[in-house]
N, C-alpha and C positions, 0 to 999 in steps of 0.2 A: 359882085354884091347885088342883091336883089333890091331894087329901088321901090320905095313906098312913100307916096306923097302924103298919106294920112296914116301915121303909125298908130293912132288911137282909134282907128276905124271900128274895131270890134265892139267897143263900149257903146258907140252911137247906134250901131246896127241893132244891138239888143234892145236899147231903149225905144228906137223908132218902131221896131217890130211889135213891141208891147203896145205902143200907142195906136198904131195902125190896126191892131187886133181889136181895140175897143171902139174904134170910130164907127164901123157899121152898126154895132150894137147900140150906139147912142140913139139912133132913130127909134129904138124899141123901148127907151127908158120911160116915156110917158104915153099912156094910151090916148089915142085921138078920139074925139067924139064921133058917134055914129053918123053916117052920111046916107042920104037917100040912094036907092039903087040906081046905078047908071049902066050904060052900055058896057059890054065886056071890053077890057083893056087888052092891048097887044101882049102876047106872051113875053115873059122875061127872057132876056138874052142869056145864052149859055156863057157868054164872056163878060167879065168885069175888069175894068182898068182903073188904076189909081196912078196919077202923076203928081209930082210936086218937088219940093226941096226943103232942106233943113240946114240950120246953122247951129253949132254947138261948141261947148268948151269942155275939155277933159284933160287929165294928165297926159303928157306926151308918151309915157310908157307906164306899164303897170308897176306901181311903186315909186314913180317919179313925183317930184314936187312942182315941176314947171307945168303950168297950164297953157294950152294952145287953143286957138280959135280956128275953125274951118267950116266948110260947107260940103254937103253931099246931095245928090239927086235922089228922089224917091220914085221908084217904078214898081208897080205891082200888076201882074196879069193873072187872073184866075179863070179856069174853065170848069163850069158846072160845080163850082165849090168843091172840086176834087183835086185838080192839078194847079200848080202855081209856079210862076217865074217872078222872082222878087229881088230887088236890090238890097233888101234887109235880111231875107231868109234863104236866098239861093233858089235852086230849082228842086221841086219836090211835089208831094201830094199827100192827101189825107187817107190813111188806112181805115180809120173809123171816123165818121162825122155824124153826130147826132146833136140834138138841142143841148145836151148836157156834157157830152164827152167828145173830145177830138184827139185823135192820135195821128201824128204826121211823121214823115221821113223826108229828109232833104239833104242836098249836097251844096255846101256854101264855101265861104272863103274866110281865112284868117290872115291878117296882115303881117304877122311876125314882129321882129324888133331889130332896129339898127343900133350898133354900138354908139353912134354919135347922138342917139336920143337921150343919153344920160348926161349930156352937158348941162350943168346947173344954170339956173336963171341969172345968177350974179356971182361970177368967179367960182372958187371952190374946185373940188375934184369930180371928174366924170366917174360916176359909180359903175358905169358899164365899160370903162376903159380896159382893154385887154380881154374882154369876154367874147368878142366877135359878134356876128350877126346871127339872128334866128330867122331862117327863110320863111317866106309866106307859104301857106299850105292850104290844101282843100280840107273841108270839115264835113264829115258825115254825121248827121244829127238824127236822133229819134226822140220825139217829144210827145207828151200827153198833157192835156188840160181838161180839168173837170170843173164845171160851173154849178154852184148851188146858191140860190138866192142871189145876193150881190157879190158873193165871193167866188174866186177862181184859184184852184190849186194846180200847180204845174210842176212837171219834172222833165228835164231835158238832158240827154246824154250826148256828148260830143266826142268824136274820135278824129284826131288831127292826122291827116295823111300827108307826111312831109313836115318840115319845120321841126317842132318838138316831138312829133309822133306820139303825143300824149293823149290822155283821156280825162274828161271832166264830166261831172254830173252836177247840175244846178237845180235846186228845189226852190219853189216860190209859193207864197200865199198872198193873194191880192184881193182888193175890194174896189168896186167901181159903183158910184152912186149918182143917179141923175138928179141934179139940182133943179133944172128946168128942162123943157123939151129940147133945149139947145146946148146946155152946159152939163158936162159930166166930170166929176172929180174922182181921182183914183189914188190908191196907195198900194205898194207891194213890198213885202219883206222877203228877202232871198238869201241863200247861202250856196257856196260852190265848194265841192270836193274835187281834188285833183290828184292824179296818180304821180308816181315818182319820176316818170319821164317828163311830164309837164313841169312839175315843181323843180326838178333838177336843171332844166334848160332855162327857165325864167327866173329862178331865185337861187340856184346853186352856183358854186365855183368849183370846178374840177381841178385836177392836178395841173393840166396844161394851162388852163386859164389862170391858175394861181402863179405859175412861173411868168406868164406874160404880164400880169397885172401887178405882181409884187404883193398881193394880198393872200391871207390864209385861205386854204381850201374850206368850203362850206357845203355840207350835204343837206339838201332839202328833201325830206321824206314825204311820202304820200299822206294826205290829210286834208282837213278843212282849210281852204285857201282864203275865204273872205265871207263876210256877212254884210248885207247892205239894205238900204231902204230907198225907194223911189216914190216921189209924189208927182202926180200928173194931172193935167186938165185938158179936156177936149172941148172946143167950142164949135158947134156945127152952124155955119151961116145959113145953109139950106141943105137940100138932099144930096148935094154934090161936093160942097166945099167945107173942109174942116181945118181949124187952127189947132195945133198940138203943142203943148208946153210940158216940160218936165224938169225936175231937179232931183238929184240923188246924191247919196253919200255911202260909200262902202269902206270897210275897214279890213285890212289884211291881217290874217290870223296865223298862229302857229309858226311853222318854219318859214312861211312866206313873210309874215310880219317881222320876224327876227333877222331876216336876210341882210347881209351887208350891201346887197344890190338896192335895197329899198331906202329911199330918202324920206318918204312920208307914208305912214301907214294909212292915214285917212285920205280917201280918193274921191273928191267931189266931181260932179259933172252936171251939165245943164244943156237943154236943147229946146229950140223953137222951130216948128215946121208948119208948112201949109200944104194940104193935099186936095186934089180934085178927083172925085170918083165918078165913073160913068160906065 
């Protein structure tokens, strides 16, 4: 059995990556007054580092009703704004990087799911009993973001290597607005499509699982998996330190929402983090 101390890791990583992506831009939200000419400053370093930590709450598994609290470290290393090593995005780089458009490729991690994660919060039946574990996997991602005014449109394709061996595509439309030179508020609406391999592993019950669990077989076909909204706030104490907060709600749709594996269609989450960038 593959051990996973944070079975709800994937949700937090996505939220934290969204917030970290807006933190550097916060400094550009309000124009600074002109200053007298001064001596030339040292050249900007090719390397940028972000360290920090976050705590959050989310369902223990996708479709679960039990919420769990945990913490994760934040580590971001970027070289020339081209290559990155990240605890939220994995290891990768930017294929295209302009003021408006960014296209990136990365190799990350997905935590999978343990059968024991389905144990309900107070008695009742474990909805994952007899379904077995879904192993952790590597995730190859290709993503694009386009910024226009205060809006950002994004599209990310994920191929799971191991685990479900599935494929997902997530589309999002967000807005971030600077309230002051330190505070920025944001919102994002997103939806995820998943193929039959992902849907079958996470929301289906095949013949063997049906025999073990005593429940009817259920086939989850490819289609829209969820739609969700995330509200966020970044508060920049100075040029280096940022407080990040977010709250979100997603709803499982179609075959995912109708699955006997799902105890709750509405999936809330919240996160609080602090990062130091240098």
